C-alpha positions as CSV (number, residue, x, y, z in Angstrom):
1,X,37.4,-23.4,70.1
2,X,33.6,-23.4,70.1
3,X,33.5,-19.7,70.4
4,X,35.7,-19.6,67.5
5,X,33.5,-21.8,65.3
6,X,30.4,-19.7,66.3
7,X,32.1,-16.5,65.3
8,X,33.3,-18.1,62.0
9,X,29.7,-19.1,61.3
10,X,28.3,-15.7,62.1
11,X,31.0,-13.7,60.2
12,X,30.4,-16.0,57.2
13,X,26.5,-14.9,57.4
14,X,27.5,-11.3,57.6
15,X,29.7,-11.6,54.5
16,X,26.9,-13.6,52.5
17,X,24.3,-11.1,53.8
18,X,26.5,-8.1,52.5
19,X,27.0,-9.8,49.1
20,X,23.4,-10.3,48.5
21,X,22.5,-6.6,49.5
22,X,25.0,-5.6,46.8
23,X,23.5,-7.8,44.3
24,X,19.8,-7.1,45.3
25,X,19.4,-4.1,43.3
26,X,15.6,-4.1,43.6
27,X,16.0,-3.1,47.3
28,X,18.1,0.0,46.6
29,X,16.7,3.4,47.2
30,X,18.1,4.7,44.0
31,X,15.7,2.4,42.1
32,X,12.7,3.5,44.1
33,X,13.3,7.3,43.6
34,X,13.0,9.0,40.0
35,X,16.1,9.5,38.0
36,X,18.4,12.3,39.4
37,X,17.9,14.5,36.5
38,X,14.1,14.5,37.3
39,X,14.8,15.3,40.9
40,X,17.0,18.2,40.0
41,X,14.2,19.6,38.0
42,X,11.7,19.3,41.1
43,X,14.3,21.1,43.3
44,X,14.6,24.0,40.7
45,X,10.8,24.3,40.4
46,X,10.2,24.4,44.2
47,X,13.3,26.4,45.1
48,X,12.0,29.6,47.1
49,X,15.3,31.5,46.1
50,X,14.6,31.0,42.5
51,X,10.9,32.1,42.9
52,X,12.2,35.2,44.7
53,X,14.8,35.8,42.1
54,X,11.9,35.6,39.3
55,X,10.2,38.2,41.1
56,X,13.0,40.4,41.2
57,X,13.5,40.0,37.6
58,X,10.0,40.7,36.9
59,X,10.2,43.8,39.0
60,X,13.1,45.0,37.4
61,X,11.9,44.6,33.8
62,X,8.9,46.6,34.8
63,X,11.1,49.3,36.1
64,X,12.9,49.5,32.7
65,X,9.5,50.1,31.0
66,X,8.7,52.9,33.5
67,X,11.8,54.5,33.1
68,X,11.6,54.6,29.2
69,X,7.9,56.2,29.6
70,X,9.0,58.6,32.5
71,X,8.8,61.6,30.2
72,X,4.9,61.0,29.9
73,X,4.8,62.4,33.5
74,X,5.7,65.8,32.3
75,X,3.0,66.0,29.8
76,X,-0.5,67.6,31.1
77,X,-3.4,68.0,28.8
78,X,-6.2,70.5,29.8
79,X,-9.8,70.9,28.5
80,X,-13.1,72.5,29.3
81,X,-16.5,73.2,27.6
82,X,-18.6,76.3,27.8
83,X,-22.2,76.4,27.0
84,X,-24.7,79.4,27.0
85,X,-27.2,81.7,25.0
86,X,-24.5,84.0,23.8
87,X,-25.0,86.1,27.0
88,X,-21.4,85.3,28.1
89,X,-19.3,87.8,26.2
90,X,-16.2,89.5,26.4
91,X,-16.6,92.9,25.4
92,X,-14.6,95.9,24.4
93,X,-15.2,99.4,23.0
94,X,-14.7,99.9,19.5
95,X,-12.9,103.2,17.8
96,X,-16.2,104.1,16.7
97,X,-17.9,104.2,20.1
98,X,-19.7,100.9,19.5
99,X,-19.4,97.5,21.3
100,X,-18.1,94.4,20.3
101,X,-18.0,90.8,22.0
102,X,-17.1,87.2,21.5
103,X,-19.1,84.4,23.0
104,X,-17.1,82.0,25.1
105,X,-19.1,78.9,24.1
106,X,-17.6,75.4,22.9
107,X,-14.6,73.3,23.7
108,X,-11.2,74.5,24.5
109,X,-8.2,72.3,24.6
110,X,-4.8,72.7,25.7
111,X,-1.4,70.8,26.3
112,X,1.4,71.8,28.6
113,X,4.9,70.1,28.2
114,X,7.4,70.8,31.1
115,X,10.4,68.3,30.8
116,X,13.5,69.6,32.8
117,X,17.0,69.3,31.0
118,X,18.1,66.8,33.7
119,X,15.3,64.5,32.7
120,X,16.5,64.6,29.1
121,X,20.2,64.0,29.5
122,X,19.8,61.2,32.4
123,X,17.1,59.3,30.8
124,X,19.2,57.1,28.6
125,X,21.6,56.6,31.9
126,X,18.7,55.7,34.2
127,X,17.4,53.2,31.5
128,X,20.8,51.6,31.4
129,X,21.0,51.3,35.0
130,X,17.5,49.6,35.3
131,X,18.6,47.3,32.6
132,X,21.8,46.4,34.2
133,X,20.1,45.5,37.5
134,X,17.8,43.1,35.4
135,X,20.9,41.6,33.8
136,X,22.4,41.0,37.4
137,X,19.2,39.4,38.6
138,X,19.4,36.9,35.7
139,X,22.8,36.2,36.3
140,X,22.3,35.6,40.0
141,X,19.4,33.2,38.9
142,X,22.1,31.2,36.9
143,X,24.3,31.0,39.9
144,X,21.3,30.0,42.2
145,X,20.3,27.3,39.7
146,X,23.9,26.0,39.5
147,X,24.3,25.8,43.4
148,X,20.6,24.0,43.7
149,X,21.8,21.5,41.1
150,X,25.2,20.8,42.8
151,X,23.3,20.7,46.1
152,X,20.8,18.0,44.9
153,X,23.7,15.9,43.3
154,X,25.7,16.0,46.5
155,X,22.8,15.3,49.0
156,X,21.5,12.5,46.5
157,X,24.5,10.6,46.7
158,X,24.8,11.1,50.5
159,X,21.3,9.9,50.7
160,X,22.1,6.6,48.6
161,X,25.2,6.1,50.8
162,X,23.6,6.5,54.0
163,X,20.9,4.1,52.9
164,X,23.4,1.4,51.8
165,X,25.3,1.8,54.8
166,X,22.2,1.2,57.2
167,X,21.6,-1.9,55.2
168,X,25.0,-3.4,55.7
169,X,24.7,-2.3,59.3
170,X,21.3,-4.1,59.5
171,X,22.8,-7.4,58.2
172,X,25.6,-7.2,60.8
173,X,23.1,-6.6,63.6
174,X,20.9,-9.6,62.5
175,X,24.2,-11.6,62.5
176,X,25.0,-10.2,66.0
177,X,21.8,-11.3,67.2
178,X,22.2,-14.9,66.0
179,X,25.6,-14.9,67.6
180,X,24.4,-13.8,71.0
181,X,21.5,-16.3,70.9
182,X,24.2,-19.2,70.2
183,X,26.5,-18.0,72.7
184,X,23.9,-17.8,75.3
185,X,22.9,-21.5,74.4
186,X,26.6,-22.5,74.5
187,X,27.2,-20.6,77.8
188,X,24.0,-22.3,79.5
189,X,25.4,-25.7,78.4
190,X,28.8,-24.7,79.9
191,X,30.7,-24.7,76.4
192,X,32.1,-21.5,76.9
193,X,33.1,-19.4,79.8
194,X,31.8,-16.3,81.2
195,X,34.4,-14.3,79.7
196,X,33.8,-15.5,76.3
197,X,29.9,-15.0,76.6
198,X,30.5,-11.4,77.7
199,X,32.8,-10.7,74.7
200,X,30.3,-12.0,72.3
201,X,27.5,-9.8,74.2
202,X,29.7,-6.7,73.9
203,X,30.2,-7.4,70.3
204,X,26.5,-7.6,69.9
205,X,26.1,-4.2,71.8
206,X,28.4,-2.4,69.5
207,X,26.9,-3.8,66.5
208,X,23.5,-2.4,67.9
209,X,24.8,0.9,68.4
210,X,26.6,1.0,64.9
211,X,23.1,0.2,63.4
212,X,21.3,2.9,65.3
213,X,23.6,5.7,64.3
214,X,23.5,4.4,60.7
215,X,19.8,4.5,60.7
216,X,19.8,8.1,62.5
217,X,22.3,9.4,59.7
218,X,20.1,7.9,57.1
219,X,16.8,9.3,58.5
220,X,18.4,12.7,58.7
221,X,19.8,12.5,55.1
222,X,16.1,11.5,53.9
223,X,14.4,14.4,55.6
224,X,17.2,16.9,54.4
225,X,16.7,15.7,51.0
226,X,13.0,16.2,51.1
227,X,13.6,19.9,52.3
228,X,15.7,20.5,49.5
229,X,13.2,19.1,46.8
230,X,10.3,20.7,48.5
231,X,8.3,17.4,48.3
232,X,8.0,14.0,50.3
233,X,10.0,11.4,48.8
234,X,7.3,8.9,49.6
235,X,5.2,10.7,47.0
236,X,8.1,10.3,44.4
237,X,8.8,6.6,45.0
238,X,8.1,4.3,42.2
């Protein structure tokens, strides 16, 4: 009967502790972290996949510009300048037996345009392909953003849940320690049997294991969420 009363006292403390944890919102991790919307923005800003996708979009836009100007590669401009004392002549015999000539002095410019027919006929198609690739990269960015948002939401609530479960297990652990202490006292006084004392000790051991598992789960979720955000949660706490 004594051990029963000890259990009742300890269980009562567990329940009171649990109620206190649920009502004590100041100790909740959700109130220490920024709002969920802000956490989502941080994850989007630091996402390596989104940064890579932005580079792909930028590269694609540059390729579109290059395709639109690709015909410039087929144009060549030639120029030269000659200067002398009129001694440089191109001469020819005239019909009257005389000699005529032209001085090769001054600037000479020329342009050469050589555009294959295939370049003309496929230019628009190549531009469209490049633009489609940019559109595909933008659509992929939207999908990545959606996945990041969903992942942040999921891991956020998993983290908060793991924290609250750990707190509950912590309260049960404290009660188990008290129960063990009381049982040890009663056993030393001869008020309970060895079997009852062993049962209380085993319950305390089980509670300790549950707490350590809950603590490990919480710490894992904590570090995992930090990796997703790309920042330390300690730096974000209010």
